[in-house]
N, C-alpha and C positions, 0 to 999 in steps of 0.2 A: 673825421672819417668814421663811417659807421663800422660795426663789427664785421659785417659781410665783406666790406671793402678791405678791411684789415686781413681777414682770412684769405681773400683772393690774392692780396699782395704777398702774404707769407708763402702761399703755394707758388706764386710766380718766382719769388726770391729763391726759395729752396730748389726749384727746378733749374734755375740758371746759375746759381752760385758756382758749382764746379767748373762749368764751361767758362765763366768769366774769369775765374782764378787761373785756369789753364791759359786762356788768352793773355791775361796780364803777365803770367810767367814767361810766355813766349816772347812778349814784347820787352820785358825787363831783365829776365834771367834771375830774378830775386823773388822768393816766395812772399816775403813781407810786403814788398811793393805791389806784387800781384794782388794780394788781399786788399791792400789800400785802394787800388784801382777798382776792384770789384765792388768794394763798399761805397766808393764815390759814385760809381755808375748806378748802383741800386738806390742810393740816397736821392739822386736826381730823378730816378724813376718814381720813387715814393712821393716826391714833391709834386710830380706831374700825374700821379696815379688816377685822379678823376678823368683826365683827358685820355690817358692810356686805356683805362677801363672802358670808356665810351667807344674808342676805336676797336677794341677787342670784341665788343658786342656787335658792332656794325659789320665787322669782318672776322667772323669766327675762324680760328686757326692762324690768324695773322700774328706776326711778331712785332716788336717795337720798330724794326727796320722795314716792315712791310713785306718781308719775304716769308715764304713758308719753309 
């Protein structure tokens, strides 16, 4: 992954981390598990980042789920 892609992913991750942890906490009621879930979700996004990146370029403003 090039440095621009790493920067984009870092921004993506930082922008979504709090919401993912809140969602995980709502699902589990445990802060540690919530952080584990967020980390797992972001690890999967990182592994697929080239594909996610292409989708974000073709549909600006879209999210991973396709909703705005």
